[in-house]
N, C-alpha and C positions, 0 to 999 in steps of 0.2 A: 684402186687409185692409180692413174697413169703417172709414172715417176719420170721426172726430167733430170738430166744431168746438169750440174752447175753451169757448164759451158752453154748448153742449150737455153737454160734459163736466162743467162746474161745476153745471149745473142737475140733471143726472142724479145726481150725487154728493149734492147737497143733498136731493133727494127720497129717495134710498136711505138716507141717514143719518138722516132724520127717523123712519124706520120702526123702527129698531132702535138699541140702544145703540151709539154710535160708538166704535170702538176699532180700532187698527191696529198691527201690529208692524213696526218699521223696524230693519233690520240694518245695523250699521256696525262700526267698528274700536275703539271705546272710547277712554278717556283724554281728552287735550286735544282730539283731533279730534272725538269725539262731543260733547264739551261745546260746541265751536264750532257744531256743527249744532243742538244743543239751543237755544242762544241766538239763532242767526240764523234758524232754520227752524221747529223743532218748537214752541217756545213761542208765537211769533206765529201759527203755523197753528192750534194748539189754541185760542188765544184767538179767532181769527176764525171757526172752524168748530165748536168744541165737541168735536172728536175727541180722544180720549185716545190718546197715543202710548206704546207699550211699546218700550223700547230693548233690542236684542239685540246683543251684541258679537262675533258669529260670522262676520264678513266673511272672515276668513282661511280659513275652511272652507266658503265659500259654494258653490263648485262641487260638492263632494262631498255637502253636505247637500241642495242643491236636486235633485241627481240622485236621492238616496234618497227625498226627499219626493214627487217626481214618480212614482217607481216605486211608492210606497205609495199614490198617489192622495190625498195629504193635505198640501197646501202650506199651511203655517202662517205664512209670511212675506208681507208686503204690498209692501214696497219694500226693495231691497237695494243697499247701497253696495259697488261692486266696482271693481277696477282694469280698465283697458281690455282687457287680454288675456283676463281671465276673462269679461268681457262678450261678447267675440267667441266664446269657447267655448260659453257658455250660449246665445247666439243661434243658433250653428251646430247645436246639439243640440236646438233647439226648446224650451228651458227658460226663455226670456225672451220677452216679447211685443215685437213690432215697434212702433216709435213713428214717427209722421209729425211731424217737427219743426215744420212750418209750420202744422199744424192742432191739435196737441196740446201745444205749448209756447208760452210767451208771446213775442211779438215784442219787439224793443228799444223803448225809449221813443220813438225817432224813426220807428218803423214798420218798421225793418229786420227782415225775416223771421228767425226763429230759426236756420234753416239757414245763413244768411249770417253771423249773429252768432257762432255757434259755429264755423262754417267747417270747416277740416280736422280739428277735434277730434271731429267726428261720425264716429268710426271704425267704427261698427257700426250697423245698423238698429235695434238694441235698446238702444243705449247713450245715456244723457243725461249729457253731461259736466258736471262740477261744478268741479273744480280741476286746476291743474297743480302737481305737487309733485315733490320729489326725495327719493331715498334717499341719505343721505350719512353721514358719521361725526362723532361728537362725541368729545372727549377731555377728560380731567381736567387742567386747567392746572397743578395743584399736584403732579402725578405724572409729568410728562414732562421734568422737569429744565430746563436752560437752553436747550434746542433743541426747541421745540414742533414737531410734525410739520407739513409743508407739502404733502405729497402722499399719495395714498391708499396707496401701497406701504409706508408706515410700519406699516400693519396687519400686514404680514408680517415686519417687522424687530423680532424679539423681543430682539435683542442691545441695540439702542439704546433700545427701549421695552419692557422686561420687564413682564410682568403679564398678566392675563386681558383678552381682548377679546370683545365680544359680536357674534355674527352671526346673521342670521335663519335659522331651521331649514328652509330650502328652497334650491334651486339658483339661483333668479333673483337677479341682481346679484352673488352670491358667485362664480359661475363667470366672469362677465365681469371682475370685479376681479382674480381669480386669473390670467386670461390676460393682462390689461394688465400686471400686475406680474411676469409671466413673459416680457415683451418683445413682446407682440402689440400692433400699432398699433390705435388706436380703430376705424378704419374696417375692419379685418380681423377683428375679434372674432367676429362672427356667422358669417362664412365658416369660421373655425376651429372654432367651437363646434358647427356642424352635423355635424361628423365625429366618429366614435368616438375617433379619435386625439386630437382637440382636447378632447373631454370628459374623457378620461383625463388629459390634460395639466393641465387645470384642477383636477381632483381631486388630482393629485399635488402641485400647488402648495398647495392647501388642507391637504394632509397635513402640510405643514411647520409649521402652527400648530394642528393639530387638538387637541392636548393643552392648548392655551391658550385654547380657545374655550368661552364660555358661549352656548348656543344659545337664541334667543328666538323666540316665536311671536306675541306680542302687541306692538303698537307702543309700549305704555307700558313694556315691560320694560327696554329699554336706558336710557331716562331715569332709571328707578329704580335700576338697577345703577350708573349713573354717579353719581347723587346719593349713593348709599350707599358709594361708593368701592370697589365690588366688581370693577369693570373699569377699565382705564386708558383704553380707547377702545371704541367700539361703533357699529354701524350702526343707523339708524332713519330715520324720516321727518323732514324738515327742520323741520316745524311742531312736532313733539314736542321737538326740541332747542331751538327758540325758547322753548318753554314753560319748560323746565328752566333755561335761561340767563337769560331776561329776566323771567319771572314768579316763578321760585323763587330767583333769584340764587345759583345753585350755581356752584362753580368749574369751569365747563365751557365749552369753546369749540367752534366749528363748523369742520370741515374740508370746504371746498367742492370740493376737487379731485376730479375724476371723479365728481361727483354724478350720479346717474342720473335723468333726467327721465322722468316718467310721467304718465298721466292717471288720474283717479278720477271716478266718477260713479254714477248710479243705473241699475238695471234693475228692471222690474216682472216678477215671475215669471209664467210661463204657467200656466194652469189655475185662476186665481182665479174666484170667482163674479162675476157681472156687478156686483153691489153693491160688492164689494171692489175690483174693477178700476177702477170709476169713482172710488172714494175715493182709490185710489193715483194715478190720473191727476190728480185735483184737487191732491193733495199735490205731485207733481213739477212741475205747472204753476206752482204758487205758489213752491216752493222753488228753482226754477232761473230765475226772472226776473232781470232786470238788477240790481235793487236788492238782492235777497236774496243773490245770489252776492257782490256787493260787501260786504254786511254780514258775511259769514263771515270776510272778511279783517280785520275789527276784532278778531277773537279768536284767529286763528292765521295763520301766515305762509305761506299757500298762495295762488297766483295764481288769480283767478277765470277760469273757462273762456270766458266771453263777452267779446268785444271791447268791448262797450258798458259792461261792469262796471269795466274797468281804471281809467278816469279817476275813478271814484267811490271808489277805495281811499284811505282817509285814515289816521287815527291809531288806535292800539289803544284799544279802548273803556275799558279800566281804567288802562292805563299812560300813555296820552297820548303815546306815541312814534310817529313816522312808520313806517308798515309797509312802504312800498315798498323800502327798503334791505334788508329781511329776507326778501324774496321770492327764491326760487331763480332767477327770471328776471331779477333785477337784473344789469345788465351787469358789475358788479364781481364778482359771485358766479358768473357763468356763463362765465368765461373758458375753462375747460377742462371742459366738460360732456359726459357720455357720454349718447347718445340711446338710450333703451330701445327695443328692437324688439318691440312687442307681437304682431306677426304671427308672428315667429319663435317666441315662447313659446306662442302659441295652437296652433301646429303641433307643437312638440317637447316641450311641458310634461310630458305624461304619461310619456313615455319617459325623459326626463332626471330627472324626479322619482323614478322607480323606481330609477334608477342611483344617484342622490344618497342616497336613503334606505338602499340597500344599503351604500353607502360609510360612512354614519354608523354603521351597526350593526357594522361590522368592528372 
C-alpha cells in the first residue's frame, strides 16, 4: 500500500476539493450518537474545510450494503462508522481500505504515534477506533415495583417483571446473555456458542421470552420505547440510555450488569476515486485526533479510543455534569463486564445470523 504523510493527505484533499463541489456521505447509527458526531466532528470539519456532510443512518446494514455497492461498482459512501467485528469482515473481504496509523492519523499532542495512542484497539488494518461503548439494559423505574433489577437475567424473568422487553434483531449479545442466564460462566460463553448445541441452547433460552420481545434494529428504538412506556426494559447502547435518562429526564435507569464492551470506529470503503479517498482521509485524520475524540464525550457517554483523550474528558457540554461516572469503563460500572469477542463474530456471524433469522421466522 502506498503510504501518504498527513501533510500530503491534507494538501491533496484541499486541491481536489477546490476543483469540485465538496460533498461527502458519512454513515453512522443515528439518534444521540450521530448528534454527538455532528457536534464534535462534522460541524467543525465543515467549518474548517467547506465540505458539506450528508448523514446516512445505515451502519446497522453496512456490511450487506457495501458488498452490494462493490458488486455493482458504485460505492456511494465515503466514510462509514462500524463496530470492530464488521470492520474485520470488511477488511478481510477487501471492501475497506487499509490505514497506516502513523502516517495517516494524527499523533498525540506529545508526539506519541497514533499506533501507540490507540494501542490494542487497532484490531484491524482497516479500522480507525473512535469509542469504547457497551450494550446494556435500561428499565422503567416506575414499572419494576419495589425490587428494581440488579442483574441481566431479569430480562428472562417475566414473572417478577412482566411486560414487553426490547432486544436487538440480531444474534450478537442476545446469544451471549441467553447462555449466561442459562448458567454458562462468562469465560465459557464463546466456547459453548461455537458449537451447534450451544447455539441451540441459546435460542431455546430466548424462546422463553420470544412472545414478550419487541425487536429493534436502530439504536434510537429502545430509548423511544422506554420513554413511551411500551417496554419495561430493553437493550441498547449505553450512550443512548444516558441521553434518555440525563437529557430527557425519563423515569429510566441503567442496568450495568453483564454490559458488553465493544469498539466502534471508522472505515473508508475501498473503490473510491482518488479525490474522494483523499477527502475521506482528511476527515478521519481530523475527526480522530486527541481533542476531537475527547470532544465527543461532551455529548455522549462513550469512552474515547485514544489514551491521550481520556484525561481531557470533562463535563457534558449542555448539562454541566461530569461525564466520567457515566462511562462504561468507570470502575463502579465495570464490576461485571462481559468482553465481546469480535474475532468470534467475524468468523461466525454469517452462519449464526442465518440460524437466528430462521428462528425469528418460526
